[in-house]
Short mmCIF file of the C-alpha atoms (twelve columns), coordinates in Angstrom:
data_MODEL
# 
_entry.id   MODEL 
# 
loop_
_atom_site.group_PDB 
_atom_site.id 
_atom_site.type_symbol 
_atom_site.label_atom_id 
_atom_site.label_alt_id 
_atom_site.label_comp_id 
_atom_site.label_asym_id 
_atom_site.label_seq_id 
_atom_site.Cartn_x 
_atom_site.Cartn_y 
_atom_site.Cartn_z 
_atom_site.pdbx_PDB_model_num 
ATOM 1   C CA . MET A 1   -16.572 108.858 35.093 1 
ATOM 2   C CA . LEU A 2   -19.251 111.230 36.101 1 
ATOM 3   C CA . GLY A 3   -22.606 111.713 34.445 1 
ATOM 4   C CA . ASP A 4   -23.148 113.738 31.295 1 
ATOM 5   C CA . GLY A 5   -23.515 116.924 33.408 1 
ATOM 6   C CA . GLY A 6   -26.757 117.818 31.700 1 
ATOM 7   C CA . ASP A 7   -25.281 118.601 28.306 1 
ATOM 8   C CA . PRO A 8   -28.339 119.513 26.159 1 
ATOM 9   C CA . GLN A 9   -26.801 117.634 23.247 1 
ATOM 10  C CA . ALA A 10  -26.658 114.526 25.452 1 
ATOM 11  C CA . GLY A 11  -30.382 114.592 26.122 1 
ATOM 12  C CA . GLY A 12  -30.270 116.737 29.249 1 
ATOM 13  C CA . VAL A 13  -33.291 118.735 30.394 1 
ATOM 14  C CA . VAL A 14  -33.056 122.387 31.468 1 
ATOM 15  C CA . HIS A 15  -34.925 123.337 34.645 1 
ATOM 16  C CA . ILE A 16  -35.682 126.932 35.505 1 
ATOM 17  C CA . LEU A 17  -34.833 127.740 39.108 1 
ATOM 18  C CA . ALA A 18  -35.003 131.348 40.309 1 
ATOM 19  C CA . GLY A 19  -34.763 132.576 36.723 1 
ATOM 20  C CA . THR A 20  -31.454 130.730 36.069 1 
ATOM 21  C CA . PRO A 21  -31.296 127.723 33.706 1 
ATOM 22  C CA . ARG A 22  -29.771 124.615 35.312 1 
ATOM 23  C CA . ARG A 23  -28.563 121.635 33.317 1 
ATOM 24  C CA . GLU A 24  -29.186 118.285 34.927 1 
ATOM 25  C CA . HIS A 25  -28.777 114.590 34.120 1 
ATOM 26  C CA . ARG A 26  -31.107 112.782 31.808 1 
ATOM 27  C CA . HIS A 27  -32.769 111.021 34.758 1 
ATOM 28  C CA . ARG A 28  -35.059 113.641 36.354 1 
ATOM 29  C CA . TYR A 29  -36.420 113.835 39.854 1 
ATOM 30  C CA . THR A 30  -40.057 114.375 39.015 1 
ATOM 31  C CA . GLY A 31  -43.206 113.040 40.551 1 
ATOM 32  C CA . GLY A 32  -43.951 115.913 42.907 1 
ATOM 33  C CA . MET A 33  -40.392 116.451 44.181 1 
ATOM 34  C CA . LEU A 34  -39.582 120.072 44.915 1 
ATOM 35  C CA . PRO A 35  -36.977 121.656 42.594 1 
ATOM 36  C CA . ARG A 36  -34.789 122.569 45.560 1 
ATOM 37  C CA . THR A 37  -34.835 118.947 46.711 1 
ATOM 38  C CA . ALA A 38  -33.978 117.753 43.206 1 
ATOM 39  C CA . VAL A 39  -30.982 120.087 43.054 1 
ATOM 40  C CA . SER A 40  -29.774 118.934 46.491 1 
ATOM 41  C CA . ILE A 41  -30.076 115.260 45.549 1 
ATOM 42  C CA . ASP A 42  -28.337 115.863 42.227 1 
ATOM 43  C CA . ARG A 43  -25.365 117.580 43.879 1 
ATOM 44  C CA . LEU A 44  -25.143 114.832 46.477 1 
ATOM 45  C CA . LEU A 45  -25.013 112.118 43.801 1 
ATOM 46  C CA . LEU A 46  -22.363 114.005 41.845 1 
ATOM 47  C CA . ARG A 47  -20.214 114.361 44.936 1 
ATOM 48  C CA . GLN A 48  -20.566 110.697 45.951 1 
ATOM 49  C CA . GLN A 49  -20.122 109.000 42.554 1 
ATOM 50  C CA . GLY A 50  -23.829 108.260 42.184 1 
ATOM 51  C CA . CYS A 51  -24.416 106.818 45.677 1 
ATOM 52  C CA . LEU A 52  -26.258 108.034 48.734 1 
ATOM 53  C CA . THR A 53  -27.801 106.617 51.863 1 
ATOM 54  C CA . ARG A 54  -31.494 106.586 52.642 1 
ATOM 55  C CA . GLN A 55  -30.742 108.864 55.583 1 
ATOM 56  C CA . GLN A 56  -29.048 111.396 53.285 1 
ATOM 57  C CA . ALA A 57  -31.979 111.324 50.875 1 
ATOM 58  C CA . VAL A 58  -34.469 112.038 53.673 1 
ATOM 59  C CA . ALA A 59  -32.245 114.797 55.072 1 
ATOM 60  C CA . SER A 60  -32.191 116.416 51.608 1 
ATOM 61  C CA . GLY A 61  -35.986 116.633 51.572 1 
ATOM 62  C CA . MET A 62  -37.134 113.416 49.896 1 
ATOM 63  C CA . ALA A 63  -40.119 111.584 51.304 1 
ATOM 64  C CA . GLU A 64  -40.104 107.826 51.858 1 
ATOM 65  C CA . HIS A 65  -42.662 107.265 49.114 1 
ATOM 66  C CA . GLU A 66  -40.443 109.178 46.660 1 
ATOM 67  C CA . ILE A 67  -37.495 106.922 47.534 1 
ATOM 68  C CA . ARG A 68  -39.637 103.838 47.022 1 
ATOM 69  C CA . GLU A 69  -40.797 105.229 43.671 1 
ATOM 70  C CA . ARG A 70  -37.180 105.663 42.536 1 
ATOM 71  C CA . LEU A 71  -36.507 102.038 43.455 1 
ATOM 72  C CA . ARG A 72  -39.666 100.695 41.775 1 
ATOM 73  C CA . SER A 73  -38.985 102.600 38.563 1 
ATOM 74  C CA . GLY A 74  -35.452 101.180 38.328 1 
ATOM 75  C CA . ALA A 75  -33.777 104.588 38.478 1 
ATOM 76  C CA . TRP A 76  -32.189 103.599 41.782 1 
ATOM 77  C CA . GLN A 77  -31.091 100.290 43.194 1 
ATOM 78  C CA . SER A 78  -30.334 99.162  46.731 1 
ATOM 79  C CA . VAL A 79  -26.745 97.917  46.850 1 
ATOM 80  C CA . HIS A 80  -26.295 97.650  50.612 1 
ATOM 81  C CA . ASN A 81  -28.533 97.937  53.621 1 
ATOM 82  C CA . GLY A 82  -29.569 101.612 53.529 1 
ATOM 83  C CA . VAL A 83  -27.241 102.482 50.610 1 
ATOM 84  C CA . LEU A 84  -28.704 103.405 47.219 1 
ATOM 85  C CA . HIS A 85  -27.120 103.746 43.771 1 
ATOM 86  C CA . ASP A 86  -28.434 105.946 40.978 1 
ATOM 87  C CA . LEU A 87  -28.101 103.952 37.736 1 
ATOM 88  C CA . GLY A 88  -27.785 107.192 35.773 1 
ATOM 89  C CA . HIS A 89  -24.266 107.644 37.168 1 
ATOM 90  C CA . ASP A 90  -21.706 105.231 35.752 1 
ATOM 91  C CA . ASP A 91  -18.637 106.384 37.691 1 
ATOM 92  C CA . GLU A 92  -16.535 103.261 38.173 1 
ATOM 93  C CA . ARG A 93  -15.760 104.298 41.756 1 
ATOM 94  C CA . TRP A 94  -19.369 103.980 42.898 1 
ATOM 95  C CA . ARG A 95  -18.860 100.488 44.371 1 
ATOM 96  C CA . LEU A 96  -16.083 101.772 46.613 1 
ATOM 97  C CA . HIS A 97  -18.082 104.769 47.738 1 
ATOM 98  C CA . ALA A 98  -21.160 102.636 48.372 1 
ATOM 99  C CA . ALA A 99  -19.165 100.224 50.529 1 
ATOM 100 C CA . LEU A 100 -17.761 103.084 52.590 1 
ATOM 101 C CA . LEU A 101 -21.269 104.475 53.076 1 
ATOM 102 C CA . THR A 102 -22.206 101.266 54.899 1 
ATOM 103 C CA . GLN A 103 -19.942 102.463 57.707 1 
ATOM 104 C CA . SER A 104 -21.054 106.109 57.660 1 
ATOM 105 C CA . THR A 105 -24.642 106.903 56.756 1 
ATOM 106 C CA . THR A 106 -23.928 110.656 56.716 1 
ATOM 107 C CA . GLY A 107 -21.095 110.441 54.179 1 
ATOM 108 C CA . GLY A 108 -18.365 111.677 56.509 1 
ATOM 109 C CA . TRP A 109 -15.608 109.137 56.960 1 
ATOM 110 C CA . PRO A 110 -14.791 108.416 60.617 1 
ATOM 111 C CA . HIS A 111 -11.126 108.424 61.531 1 
ATOM 112 C CA . GLY A 112 -9.492  105.062 60.866 1 
ATOM 113 C CA . VAL A 113 -12.014 103.894 58.237 1 
ATOM 114 C CA . ALA A 114 -10.414 103.442 54.806 1 
ATOM 115 C CA . LEU A 115 -10.198 101.193 51.762 1 
ATOM 116 C CA . SER A 116 -7.518  98.587  52.352 1 
ATOM 117 C CA . HIS A 117 -6.014  95.187  51.485 1 
ATOM 118 C CA . CYS A 118 -7.007  93.822  48.035 1 
ATOM 119 C CA . THR A 119 -9.143  96.862  47.199 1 
ATOM 120 C CA . ALA A 120 -6.361  99.345  47.947 1 
ATOM 121 C CA . ALA A 121 -3.871  97.116  46.115 1 
ATOM 122 C CA . GLY A 122 -6.077  97.306  43.030 1 
ATOM 123 C CA . ILE A 123 -6.125  101.094 43.301 1 
ATOM 124 C CA . TYR A 124 -2.318  101.205 43.405 1 
ATOM 125 C CA . GLY A 125 -1.954  98.673  40.585 1 
ATOM 126 C CA . PHE A 126 -0.253  95.823  42.449 1 
ATOM 127 C CA . ASP A 127 0.049   92.623  40.392 1 
ATOM 128 C CA . GLY A 128 -0.373  89.149  41.831 1 
ATOM 129 C CA . VAL A 129 -2.970  90.152  44.428 1 
ATOM 130 C CA . PRO A 130 -5.688  87.527  45.033 1 
ATOM 131 C CA . ASN A 131 -8.856  88.331  43.122 1 
ATOM 132 C CA . ASP A 132 -11.602 89.211  45.597 1 
ATOM 133 C CA . PRO A 133 -14.877 90.811  44.422 1 
ATOM 134 C CA . ARG A 134 -15.570 92.174  47.899 1 
ATOM 135 C CA . VAL A 135 -14.616 95.700  48.912 1 
ATOM 136 C CA . HIS A 136 -12.073 95.580  51.741 1 
ATOM 137 C CA . ILE A 137 -12.262 98.248  54.437 1 
ATOM 138 C CA . VAL A 138 -10.111 98.693  57.529 1 
ATOM 139 C CA . VAL A 139 -11.883 99.968  60.656 1 
ATOM 140 C CA . PRO A 140 -10.806 100.665 64.244 1 
ATOM 141 C CA . ARG A 141 -10.634 97.673  66.570 1 
ATOM 142 C CA . ASP A 142 -13.711 98.697  68.558 1 
ATOM 143 C CA . TRP A 143 -15.814 99.339  65.462 1 
ATOM 144 C CA . ILE A 144 -19.396 98.004  65.304 1 
ATOM 145 C CA . PRO A 145 -19.824 96.669  61.739 1 
ATOM 146 C CA . LYS A 146 -22.866 97.296  59.569 1 
ATOM 147 C CA . HIS A 147 -22.546 95.471  56.282 1 
ATOM 148 C CA . ARG A 148 -23.323 92.354  54.290 1 
ATOM 149 C CA . LEU A 149 -20.594 89.794  54.713 1 
ATOM 150 C CA . ASP A 150 -20.724 88.696  51.075 1 
ATOM 151 C CA . GLU A 151 -20.079 92.175  49.670 1 
ATOM 152 C CA . VAL A 152 -17.882 94.053  52.168 1 
ATOM 153 C CA . ALA A 153 -14.913 92.672  54.097 1 
ATOM 154 C CA . LEU A 154 -14.013 94.526  57.291 1 
ATOM 155 C CA . HIS A 155 -10.578 94.329  58.912 1 
ATOM 156 C CA . ARG A 156 -10.305 95.557  62.502 1 
ATOM 157 C CA . CYS A 157 -6.892  97.140  62.917 1 
ATOM 158 C CA . ARG A 158 -5.434  100.438 63.996 1 
ATOM 159 C CA . THR A 159 -3.996  102.253 60.999 1 
ATOM 160 C CA . PRO A 160 -1.199  104.762 61.731 1 
ATOM 161 C CA . GLU A 161 -2.104  108.346 60.913 1 
ATOM 162 C CA . GLN A 162 0.722   108.729 58.407 1 
ATOM 163 C CA . HIS A 163 -0.595  105.785 56.396 1 
ATOM 164 C CA . LEU A 164 -4.111  107.173 55.830 1 
ATOM 165 C CA . LYS A 165 -4.346  108.798 52.397 1 
ATOM 166 C CA . ARG A 166 -6.985  110.135 50.013 1 
ATOM 167 C CA . TRP A 167 -7.777  108.871 46.514 1 
ATOM 168 C CA . HIS A 168 -10.359 110.894 44.571 1 
ATOM 169 C CA . GLY A 169 -11.784 111.989 47.903 1 
ATOM 170 C CA . LEU A 170 -12.019 108.433 49.270 1 
ATOM 171 C CA . PRO A 171 -9.975  107.327 52.300 1 
ATOM 172 C CA . VAL A 172 -7.432  104.623 51.474 1 
ATOM 173 C CA . THR A 173 -4.430  103.143 53.230 1 
ATOM 174 C CA . SER A 174 -1.017  104.104 51.856 1 
ATOM 175 C CA . ALA A 175 0.764   101.835 49.387 1 
ATOM 176 C CA . THR A 176 3.308   100.867 52.044 1 
ATOM 177 C CA . TRP A 177 0.679   99.953  54.633 1 
ATOM 178 C CA . THR A 178 -1.425  98.177  52.004 1 
ATOM 179 C CA . ALA A 179 1.506   95.972  51.038 1 
ATOM 180 C CA . LEU A 180 2.331   95.145  54.665 1 
ATOM 181 C CA . SER A 181 -1.325  94.456  55.468 1 
ATOM 182 C CA . LEU A 182 -1.456  91.862  52.703 1 
ATOM 183 C CA . ILE A 183 1.974   90.402  53.406 1 
ATOM 184 C CA . ARG A 184 1.171   89.534  57.000 1 
ATOM 185 C CA . VAL A 185 -2.031  87.603  56.172 1 
ATOM 186 C CA . LEU A 186 -1.061  85.771  52.952 1 
ATOM 187 C CA . PRO A 187 0.972   82.561  52.556 1 
ATOM 188 C CA . VAL A 188 4.671   83.318  52.328 1 
ATOM 189 C CA . ARG A 189 5.029   82.620  48.589 1 
ATOM 190 C CA . ARG A 190 2.063   84.792  47.666 1 
ATOM 191 C CA . ALA A 191 3.159   87.427  50.189 1 
ATOM 192 C CA . LEU A 192 6.557   87.689  48.483 1 
ATOM 193 C CA . VAL A 193 4.836   88.126  45.111 1 
ATOM 194 C CA . VAL A 194 2.772   91.006  46.541 1 
ATOM 195 C CA . ALA A 195 5.854   92.607  48.100 1 
ATOM 196 C CA . ASP A 196 7.764   92.542  44.813 1 
ATOM 197 C CA . ALA A 197 4.688   93.813  42.945 1 
ATOM 198 C CA . ALA A 198 4.340   96.731  45.361 1 
ATOM 199 C CA . LEU A 199 7.970   97.686  44.740 1 
ATOM 200 C CA . LEU A 200 7.547   97.243  40.982 1 
ATOM 201 C CA . SER A 201 4.551   99.612  40.959 1 
ATOM 202 C CA . GLY A 202 6.774   102.440 42.177 1 
ATOM 203 C CA . ARG A 203 4.250   103.401 44.872 1 
ATOM 204 C CA . CYS A 204 6.616   102.443 47.689 1 
ATOM 205 C CA . THR A 205 10.256  101.527 48.224 1 
ATOM 206 C CA . LEU A 206 12.045  98.773  50.084 1 
ATOM 207 C CA . ALA A 207 13.312  101.339 52.586 1 
ATOM 208 C CA . GLN A 208 9.741   102.441 53.301 1 
ATOM 209 C CA . LEU A 209 8.649   98.856  53.900 1 
ATOM 210 C CA . HIS A 210 11.510  98.319  56.357 1 
ATOM 211 C CA . ALA A 211 10.737  101.619 58.104 1 
ATOM 212 C CA . ALA A 212 7.078   100.653 58.614 1 
ATOM 213 C CA . LEU A 213 7.783   97.178  60.017 1 
ATOM 214 C CA . PRO A 214 7.985   98.334  63.665 1 
ATOM 215 C CA . LEU A 215 4.403   99.606  63.373 1 
ATOM 216 C CA . LEU A 216 3.255   95.993  62.979 1 
ATOM 217 C CA . ALA A 217 4.524   94.998  66.421 1 
ATOM 218 C CA . GLY A 218 1.920   92.926  68.225 1 
ATOM 219 C CA . LEU A 219 -0.177  92.288  65.119 1 
ATOM 220 C CA . ARG A 220 -0.792  88.832  63.699 1 
ATOM 221 C CA . GLY A 221 1.749   87.973  61.023 1 
ATOM 222 C CA . CYS A 222 4.334   90.591  61.993 1 
ATOM 223 C CA . VAL A 223 7.131   87.986  62.044 1 
ATOM 224 C CA . LEU A 224 6.149   86.725  58.595 1 
ATOM 225 C CA . ALA A 225 6.097   90.301  57.312 1 
ATOM 226 C CA . ARG A 226 9.689   90.873  58.460 1 
ATOM 227 C CA . THR A 227 10.818  87.680  56.737 1 
ATOM 228 C CA . VAL A 228 9.080   88.542  53.476 1 
ATOM 229 C CA . VAL A 229 10.372  92.117  53.397 1 
ATOM 230 C CA . ASP A 230 13.908  90.778  53.883 1 
ATOM 231 C CA . LEU A 231 13.384  88.536  50.840 1 
ATOM 232 C CA . ALA A 232 11.739  91.226  48.691 1 
ATOM 233 C CA . ARG A 233 13.732  92.795  45.885 1 
ATOM 234 C CA . GLU A 234 13.251  95.880  43.771 1 
ATOM 235 C CA . ARG A 235 13.451  95.846  39.952 1 
ATOM 236 C CA . THR A 236 11.735  92.473  39.511 1 
ATOM 237 C CA . ASP A 237 9.840   92.125  36.251 1 
ATOM 238 C CA . SER A 238 6.991   89.722  36.936 1 
ATOM 239 C CA . CYS A 239 5.193   87.576  39.475 1 
ATOM 240 C CA . GLN A 240 6.586   84.438  37.817 1 
ATOM 241 C CA . GLU A 241 10.117  85.689  38.312 1 
ATOM 242 C CA . THR A 242 9.384   86.144  42.011 1 
ATOM 243 C CA . GLU A 243 7.903   82.623  42.194 1 
ATOM 244 C CA . THR A 244 11.067  81.199  40.625 1 
ATOM 245 C CA . ARG A 245 13.277  83.120  43.036 1 
ATOM 246 C CA . PHE A 246 11.262  81.878  46.010 1 
ATOM 247 C CA . ILE A 247 11.639  78.247  44.887 1 
ATOM 248 C CA . LEU A 248 15.418  78.646  44.794 1 
ATOM 249 C CA . VAL A 249 15.672  80.402  48.164 1 
ATOM 250 C CA . ASP A 250 13.176  78.088  49.843 1 
ATOM 251 C CA . GLY A 251 15.260  75.141  48.630 1 
ATOM 252 C CA . GLY A 252 18.355  76.401  50.412 1 
ATOM 253 C CA . LEU A 253 20.135  78.248  47.596 1 
ATOM 254 C CA . PRO A 254 21.521  81.751  48.127 1 
ATOM 255 C CA . GLN A 255 19.358  84.730  47.223 1 
ATOM 256 C CA . PRO A 256 19.942  85.195  43.464 1 
ATOM 257 C CA . ASP A 257 20.825  88.524  41.916 1 
ATOM 258 C CA . VAL A 258 17.955  90.295  40.133 1 
ATOM 259 C CA . ASP A 259 17.894  92.614  37.150 1 
ATOM 260 C CA . MET A 260 21.354  91.581  35.980 1 
ATOM 261 C CA . ARG A 261 22.795  93.901  33.338 1 
ATOM 262 C CA . ILE A 262 25.930  93.413  31.263 1 
ATOM 263 C CA . PRO A 263 27.204  96.529  29.438 1 
ATOM 264 C CA . ASP A 264 29.994  96.749  26.874 1 
ATOM 265 C CA . GLU A 265 33.090  98.895  27.192 1 
ATOM 266 C CA . SER A 266 31.174  102.016 26.180 1 
ATOM 267 C CA . GLY A 267 28.409  101.408 28.708 1 
ATOM 268 C CA . ARG A 268 25.843  100.211 26.143 1 
ATOM 269 C CA . LEU A 269 23.585  97.457  27.488 1 
ATOM 270 C CA . ILE A 270 24.401  94.122  25.869 1 
ATOM 271 C CA . ALA A 271 22.334  91.685  27.922 1 
ATOM 272 C CA . ARG A 272 19.768  91.923  30.711 1 
ATOM 273 C CA . GLY A 273 18.462  89.001  32.739 1 
ATOM 274 C CA . GLU A 274 15.872  88.509  35.458 1 
ATOM 275 C CA . LEU A 275 17.832  86.244  37.811 1 
ATOM 276 C CA . GLY A 276 21.225  84.686  38.250 1 
ATOM 277 C CA . TYR A 277 24.415  84.393  40.254 1 
ATOM 278 C CA . ARG A 278 26.828  86.910  38.826 1 
ATOM 279 C CA . ARG A 279 29.907  85.718  40.717 1 
ATOM 280 C CA . LYS A 280 29.374  82.163  39.474 1 
ATOM 281 C CA . LEU A 281 28.433  83.250  35.931 1 
ATOM 282 C CA . ILE A 282 25.036  81.532  36.164 1 
ATOM 283 C CA . TRP A 283 22.237  83.148  34.156 1 
ATOM 284 C CA . LEU A 284 18.587  82.241  34.899 1 
ATOM 285 C CA . GLU A 285 15.625  83.261  32.763 1 
ATOM 286 C CA . TYR A 286 11.880  82.733  33.067 1 
ATOM 287 C CA . ASP A 287 10.223  82.580  29.647 1 
ATOM 288 C CA . GLY A 288 6.547   83.462  29.464 1 
ATOM 289 C CA . PHE A 289 4.876   81.998  26.384 1 
ATOM 290 C CA . ALA A 290 2.968   85.115  25.327 1 
ATOM 291 C CA . VAL A 291 6.061   87.335  25.350 1 
ATOM 292 C CA . HIS A 292 8.854   85.020  24.262 1 
ATOM 293 C CA . THR A 293 7.050   83.534  21.250 1 
ATOM 294 C CA . ASP A 294 7.045   86.940  19.576 1 
ATOM 295 C CA . ARG A 295 9.365   86.745  16.575 1 
ATOM 296 C CA . GLN A 296 11.622  89.639  17.573 1 
ATOM 297 C CA . VAL A 297 11.808  88.536  21.220 1 
ATOM 298 C CA . PHE A 298 12.523  84.957  20.146 1 
ATOM 299 C CA . ARG A 299 15.428  86.083  17.983 1 
ATOM 300 C CA . SER A 300 16.764  88.385  20.682 1 
ATOM 301 C CA . ASP A 301 16.651  85.575  23.263 1 
ATOM 302 C CA . ARG A 302 18.783  83.285  21.092 1 
ATOM 303 C CA . THR A 303 21.263  86.021  20.207 1 
ATOM 304 C CA . ARG A 304 21.685  86.925  23.877 1 
ATOM 305 C CA . GLN A 305 21.993  83.294  24.934 1 
ATOM 306 C CA . ASN A 306 24.714  82.548  22.386 1 
ATOM 307 C CA . TRP A 307 26.576  85.702  23.417 1 
ATOM 308 C CA . LEU A 308 26.478  84.636  27.072 1 
ATOM 309 C CA . VAL A 309 27.477  81.002  26.472 1 
ATOM 310 C CA . ASN A 310 30.414  82.034  24.293 1 
ATOM 311 C CA . ARG A 311 31.687  84.131  27.201 1 
ATOM 312 C CA . GLY A 312 31.478  81.372  29.782 1 
ATOM 313 C CA . TRP A 313 28.029  81.941  31.257 1 
ATOM 314 C CA . PHE A 314 25.912  78.933  32.209 1 
ATOM 315 C CA . VAL A 315 22.348  79.665  31.021 1 
ATOM 316 C CA . LEU A 316 19.208  78.041  32.420 1 
ATOM 317 C CA . ARG A 317 15.734  78.792  31.071 1 
ATOM 318 C CA . TYR A 318 12.523  78.002  32.962 1 
ATOM 319 C CA . THR A 319 8.845   78.055  32.015 1 
ATOM 320 C CA . ASP A 320 5.544   78.167  33.844 1 
ATOM 321 C CA . HIS A 321 5.427   74.362  33.794 1 
ATOM 322 C CA . ASP A 322 8.753   74.178  35.605 1 
ATOM 323 C CA . VAL A 323 7.602   76.565  38.320 1 
ATOM 324 C CA . PHE A 324 4.240   74.839  38.733 1 
ATOM 325 C CA . ARG A 325 5.782   71.391  39.078 1 
ATOM 326 C CA . ALA A 326 8.420   72.668  41.489 1 
ATOM 327 C CA . GLN A 327 5.723   74.258  43.661 1 
ATOM 328 C CA . ASN A 328 4.011   70.886  43.898 1 
ATOM 329 C CA . GLY A 329 7.172   69.106  45.012 1 
ATOM 330 C CA . SER A 330 7.847   67.175  41.822 1 
ATOM 331 C CA . SER A 331 11.447  66.092  41.292 1 
ATOM 332 C CA . GLY A 332 10.839  65.298  37.635 1 
ATOM 333 C CA . THR A 333 10.147  68.797  36.419 1 
ATOM 334 C CA . PRO A 334 11.624  69.395  32.964 1 
ATOM 335 C CA . ALA A 335 13.915  72.410  32.744 1 
ATOM 336 C CA . PRO A 336 15.680  73.702  29.641 1 
ATOM 337 C CA . LEU A 337 19.439  73.210  29.882 1 
ATOM 338 C CA . CYS A 338 20.978  75.687  27.428 1 
ATOM 339 C CA . ALA A 339 24.634  74.744  27.652 1 
ATOM 340 C CA . ARG A 340 26.846  72.765  25.306 1 
ATOM 341 C CA . ARG A 341 27.755  69.242  26.365 1 
ATOM 342 C CA . ARG A 342 30.836  67.229  25.551 1 
ATOM 343 C CA . ALA A 343 30.593  65.213  22.370 1 
ATOM 344 C CA . GLY A 344 29.155  61.805  23.118 1 
ATOM 345 C CA . SER A 345 27.735  62.725  26.515 1 
ATOM 346 C CA . PRO A 346 24.572  60.749  27.263 1 
ATOM 347 C CA . PRO A 347 21.387  62.837  27.438 1 
ATOM 348 C CA . CYS A 348 20.295  63.796  30.908 1 
ATOM 349 C CA . ARG A 349 16.868  63.238  32.349 1 
ATOM 350 C CA . PRO A 350 14.786  66.312  33.260 1 
ATOM 351 C CA . VAL A 351 15.612  67.881  36.622 1 
ATOM 352 C CA . CYS A 352 13.536  70.394  38.592 1 
ATOM 353 C CA . PRO A 353 14.685  74.047  38.641 1 
ATOM 354 C CA . LEU A 354 15.858  73.836  42.237 1 
ATOM 355 C CA . ARG A 355 18.033  70.726  41.740 1 
ATOM 356 C CA . LEU A 356 19.378  71.993  38.434 1 
ATOM 357 C CA . THR A 357 20.327  75.414  39.803 1 
ATOM 358 C CA . ARG A 358 21.816  73.926  42.961 1 
ATOM 359 C CA . LEU A 359 23.913  71.596  40.796 1 
ATOM 360 C CA . ALA A 360 25.107  74.539  38.737 1 
ATOM 361 C CA . THR A 361 26.044  76.585  41.779 1 
ATOM 362 C CA . THR A 362 28.105  73.739  43.214 1 
ATOM 363 C CA . CYS A 363 29.838  72.708  39.977 1 
ATOM 364 C CA . VAL A 364 30.591  76.040  38.351 1 
ATOM 365 C CA . SER A 365 33.657  77.758  39.781 1 
ATOM 366 C CA . ASP A 366 33.400  81.054  41.648 1 
ATOM 367 C CA . GLY A 367 33.748  83.848  39.119 1 
ATOM 368 C CA . SER A 368 34.995  86.358  41.702 1 
ATOM 369 C CA . SER A 369 38.590  85.594  40.791 1 
ATOM 370 C CA . GLY A 370 37.974  86.896  37.301 1 
ATOM 371 C CA . SER A 371 38.498  83.527  35.591 1 
ATOM 372 C CA . HIS A 372 36.093  80.793  34.604 1 
ATOM 373 C CA . ASP A 373 36.967  77.178  33.899 1 
ATOM 374 C CA . HIS A 374 34.912  75.835  31.012 1 
ATOM 375 C CA . ASP A 375 35.529  72.271  32.219 1 
ATOM 376 C CA . ASP A 376 33.425  73.141  35.260 1 
ATOM 377 C CA . VAL A 377 30.589  74.112  32.927 1 
ATOM 378 C CA . TRP A 378 30.801  70.816  31.081 1 
ATOM 379 C CA . SER A 379 30.955  68.916  34.382 1 
ATOM 380 C CA . VAL A 380 27.434  70.140  35.129 1 
ATOM 381 C CA . SER A 381 26.147  68.254  32.103 1 
ATOM 382 C CA . SER A 382 28.055  65.157  33.162 1 
ATOM 383 C CA . ARG A 383 26.735  65.362  36.726 1 
ATOM 384 C CA . ILE A 384 23.164  65.759  35.478 1 
ATOM 385 C CA . ALA A 385 23.626  62.830  33.115 1 
ATOM 386 C CA . GLN A 386 24.527  60.653  36.088 1 
ATOM 387 C CA . LEU A 387 21.110  61.343  37.585 1 
ATOM 388 C CA . ARG A 388 19.253  59.493  34.826 1 
ATOM 389 C CA . PRO A 389 17.957  56.001  35.643 1 
ATOM 390 C CA . ALA A 390 19.913  53.053  34.304 1 
ATOM 391 C CA . GLY A 391 18.788  51.864  30.881 1 
ATOM 392 C CA . THR A 392 17.331  55.197  29.758 1 
ATOM 393 C CA . SER A 393 18.561  57.069  26.775 1 
# 
């Protein structure tokens, strides 16, 4: 958001310059400043989202004592070494512009300097990215930094020309390069979440990620990036779904199918699930509390589950507690087992998502032949019941 543009109804003041009225912001550059200097400063602040460097202010005609007066009066504030912010401009991009000005006091962005990593991911709307209040900037490898370490994070790396973009006039790495830059420096589980989130945002595709992998050759984490991109899947719905999928794959299970859809004879969608093994008729769902406690969603979940079970599907439902306990290596994680058991079968003790899904994949027959033996479904309950300690009910 830019300033009020000097709208008279918004409290703006009209200056007369060469016989032509000029509308300006409610904060005025008075105190002996020449009108031409005031106009130059005003245009500079509008162009740079309310930020400028001390060097730019002096080049526009301001004296040092006028700059100090702006700071003492509270109209300006020093946000970085040599970078000033006019509090009369509330454009939300000012922090990004101010951080970039630490690397270029004249306002022109040198080649290879751009917003990157967590900052660029926030611009593109990636979910699951670590929260970092610092502004992340990528610079050439031989760059001499000038910044405060607690406010700006610099990453020395050569950015390919085709992956340097512009966002509202600010240099930023492309969505593809941003995702790969994060993937190669994050732990594998978090890196997979970022990869799926980048694909979910629609800013890049899996093919684009694969095509850009050779550009990482020789960089730290390039091997990890290739592994994560191979595991990434399009059409995932949430970070928790990705976490669940990683737990299964990391435990040795096959890569589950994502975005499973079951239409009727006319092509109308009957059921849609996040994860599962279609050939084995295993349906996996992650239930977030905020969404699945809604009355309509709750009813729809039960209707869909009954429809699936009556047609031979083995349904497993997981929650955030299941995923959290599985991440911490607990073998006693409770997991909902939504399948009918034989009459008189002893109750089973809770089993972690990985063990429960592995048991289902080994007990349920392969659905590729077009048939499904319900006895195999019931044998899962019996096998799980055998896992309970003696003397428990």
